[in-house]
N, C-alpha and C positions, 0 to 999 in steps of 0.2 A: 579591445571589446569593453563596452560599458559594464559596470557591475550592476547586478540586480538589487532591487530595494527590498531588504529582508522584512522591514516593518510593513511595507505595503503588501507583500506577499502574504504575511500572516493575517493582516486585517482582511484582505479580500478572500482568503481561504475560509476564515470564520464566517464572513458574509455569505459566501457561496454555500457553505454548509448549512447556515441558518435558513436560507431560502429553499433548500432542497432536503431538509432534514428527514422528511417522511419518505420521499421517493428514494433518495440515496440510502437512507437507513434500512429500508426494506430490501434493497439490492444487497447491501452489506450483510444483513442478517442471513439472507439466503446463501450467499457465497461463503459465509463463515460457519455454516452448519457443520461441516466436517470437523472444525475446531471444537465445537460442542461435543461431538461424538468422541473425540480424543480425550477431552477433559472428563467426560462421564466414564469412559473406559478406564482411565487412570485411577479414578476413584473406586471403580468396581473391582479392578484387578491390577494392583501395583505390580511392577516387575519384581519377580522373585529374586531375592538377594543371592540365592544359591544357584541361579540360572547362569549359563555361560555368558561371558562378557559380551559376546556378539549380540545377544538380545538387547542389552542396554544400549549398545552402539547403534543398532538399527533404530531403536526408539529415539535416540538423540538426533539421528539424521531426519527421521520423520517429523520430530518436533521443530527442527530447523527449517526444512524445506516446505512443509505443508503451509505454514503461515505466509511464506514468501510467494508461493504459487497462488494462494487464495487472495492475498493482497493485490497481486498483479491482475487477477481476474476481476476483482472489485474495481480497480483503477480502470481497466478496459471497459467495464460495464457502464461507468459514469463519465468517462473522459470526454466523449464528444458533446454530451449535454453541457458539461462544465465549461469546455472551451467555447462553445457557442454563446454561453451566458457571459463569459469574460469578454467576448467580442461585441456584446450588445451595444456598447457605446458607438460603434461604427455603423449602427443601423442594420446589422446582419440578422436575418431571421434565426430564431432559436431552434435548436434541435431537441425534440422531445426525448424522454427517457426510453420510450419504446424503440425509437430509431437507434438510439445509442446501444441498447441491448442487442438489437439485431446485428448491428455492425460488430459488436463484441463477439457475437456467436460465430461470425464468419472469420474472425481473427483468433479464435480460441487456441488453436494449436500453436500458433506463433507466440501468443501471450504466455502460454505455459513454457514454451521453449526459452523465451527470454528470462522468465523467472528462474528456471533451472540453471541456465547459463550464468545468470547473475549470482545465484547462491553458490554455485561451484567455484566461480572465480574469486568471490569474496572470501569463501572458506579457505581456499589455497593461499590467498593473500595474507589472511590473518595468521595462518599456520606458519607461513614463511617468515613473516614479521608483521607487526601491527600496522606500520606505516603503509606498506603496499595495499593492505586490505582497506584502509581508510581512503587511499587515493582511488582505488577501483570503485569503492562504494559511492564516492562522490561523482566519479566520471560516468558511471552507469545509472545514476540516480533517476534519470527521466526516460530510461529505456522502455518501461511499460507504457507510459502515455504515447511515446513515439510509435510503437507498433500498433497501438489501439487507434490512434488518430490518422497516422500516415499510411498504415497498412503495408509496411515493408517487412522483409524477412528478419529472422533472428539476428544474423550477423550484421546486416545493414542497420538494424535498430540499435545494436550495441555501438557500432561505429558512429551513428548519428548522435547518440547520447553523448559520446565522448566529444564530438564536435561542438554540440550545443553548450556543454558545460565548460569548454575550454576558456580559461580566463575568469571563470566565476566559481571555481571549485571551493575557494575559501568561504564564499557566501553560501554555497550548497552545504558545506560542512557545518557552518553556523546554524543553518535551518535544521539540519539533522540533529544537532545537539539540542536546540530549543524544542523541537517537536518531541525528541526522546525524553527530555525532562518533563514536558507537559504530559506525555503519555504515562510516564512513571507515576506522576502525581495522580493521574486518573486511576491507574491500577491500585495504587495504595489506598485512595479514597474508597474505591469499590471493595477492596479487601477489608478495610476497617468496617464498612457497612455490613459486609457479610459476617464478620466476626461478632459484631454487636447484635445483629439481627438473628443469626442462626446458632449462636453459642448455646442457648438452652435446648436446642432441638437434639434429638437422638443422633448419635454419631453418624450413622449411615445416611439418614435423611439430610442432616446438616451438611455433609460432604457434597451430596448431589446439588443441594441448593447453592452452596458456595461455588460449585462448578458452573452453574447457570449464571451467577453474578459475574464471575471471571469472564465468561463468554460474552456477556453484555458489554463489559469493559473492552474486550477485544474488538467487538463490532464497532463501538464508538471510536476507539483508538485507531483502527484501520481506516475508518471514514475520515478522521481528522488528518491522518498522514497522507491519504490519497488526495484530499483537497489541497494540501500544501504541494504535493508532487505535481498535480496537474496545473496549478497556478504557476509554479516555478517553470514548468515546461512551456506554458504559454508565454511567459515573459522572456525566457531564453530564446524562444523562436522569434519573437518580435525583435529582439536585439540582434539576433543573428542574420535573419533574412527578411524581416518585416512581413512574414506570412500572414495572410488574411483568411477569414473563414471561407472565402470563395475557393481557395486552394484546398482547404481541409475538407470541403464538401465532397471531394472525390471518393472518400471512404464509403459513401453510401451508393456509389455507382454499381 
């Protein structure tokens, strides 16, 4: 199997994001609202240090799985529009964001199922040993766009992602590292902005304002990662079976 072009994927992901920054940004902002709620709740009521350890454990699980689920929902909401634009050179009609959202609504249960399965498997993999966790995260990297675009079940989507990434997992790993570094830079930049801008504000108000800034970074970071994820899925599918938008259009039936 041919290797995917990492530089091309990054460039086209940024182009895709630039062309749809308002539509995709609005979708990401809505899907990431629960993250804002968690951040504000954390600022308003930190976990009591004297509380049983189970409370902190549950909070850790929530902090882990909520972003995974919401990221998958964001990916599902924009995937079909993104894929149709990536296929534009073939003269295929574009899919509007409204059609993409409706398709995502019909697949919501499966999208959430894929995100939970992904999170559980990756967690077990990293607990067992770091390497299995990395292998699984690369193998299942495009499971969310698979279920969103192809409309298949949870187990089938996980298997399909493994098939698509076979032979290209080092490239997927490189993409994950690059996107992770860029997202880290984004969060650090927003964090510094919050520290400089809200430092003089009263502690309570400043904490809430900082939470909003962190949430904005989460919205942009999720959108950036989703753009890379969908573009990688598109290229992997082209390499694997040469799929065209005519086949993908079945998701709207």
